[in-house]
N, C-alpha and C positions, 0 to 999 in steps of 0.2 A: 503493500499498498504507500509506504514512504516514499519508493523508487516512483511510481507512476506520478505521484505530487512532486517529485523534483523534476519529474521530464514536463510534466504542465507548466511548470514556472519557467523552464528552458526555453519551452517553445513560445511561452508566452512573451519572454523578453525578446526573443527571435523576431516574433511578430510587431511588436512594441518597443523598439528601442529607446523611445525619447521617454519612457517612463522610468528609465535607469539613471542613476546619477553618474555623471563622467568621474574619471579617476582624478583624484585629489580636490573633490568638490568638499566647499566649507558646508557645515551644517550649524544651524543654532536649535539648543533646547530650552525651550523656556518651563520653568515651573511656575504652574498655575494654581491660584484660588480663586475659581469662579472665571470670570473672565480678565481678571487681574494679573499681571506677571508680578512673581515674587522674587524669582531670580533666574538666572540664565546663564548660558555658557556657549562657546564657539570651539568646535573641534573639524577635525576632517571626518568626511565618511565613513564609517566603521570603527570610530575610537569609542573609548570610554574615558569618562572624567568623573571625578569628586569635588563637589564644591561644599565649602566649610563655609556658612553664614553664621552671623550672630546668635546662639541660642537652637541652632539646628544644622545638619549638613546633609547631603542628597548626592546620590548618583545614578548617572545612566549612560547606555551604550546606544550608538546610532548603529542602524542598518546599512551597509556597504552599499546597497542599491537605492536605497529610498529615503535615507535621514531620518526614517522614523524612528523614535524614542524606545529603547526596549531594554529590557532588564534591568529594570529601575528599580532603585530602594526610595523611597520616599515618605516624608512625612505624611501622616495621617490627612486625610481631606484635601490633598493637593493632586495635581497632575502633572505628568511632563507632554509636551508636544514638540516634535522636531520638525523642524524646515529647513528646505536648502537654500542659502544664501550667497551662493557663488558657483560657478559654472564648473570650475578646475580644468582639466587637460580633456578634451572632447575626444573621441575614440574616432578615426579615419576607417570606418566598416568596409568602404569600398576597396580601399588600400589593403586591408588584412585579407578579405576574401580574393582580391588578384594575386596575390600572394602564395596562398593557400592553394588555388588552382594551378600556378604556376610549379610550386612544389610536388604536386601530384601527377602534373604532366608528365609523359613517359620522354626522357632525354633522347633526341637524335642528334648522332655524330655523323657529318658528312665526309 
């Protein structure tokens, strides 16, 4: 079951590459109480950070592909929201595909 889920995720990324974050993208994670931002931090996508504020601390990771806040340890009643704030280095999919085709093509020696 997990394998089919992983394959579905890979297929979705291939069909909708714009839904993924480019390598080196920056994310911001906001710690919220309702709509108010209580604390925040910025990290590269796929990173984890702990923030110490006066009276409390909190920690979150960001997903490498989406900047979503995951695996968070938060004070009770607060929520974490991750968003992408910079694009990072875009992937050149056409160049990658061309290089893969050339590597797979049979070599012809004249």
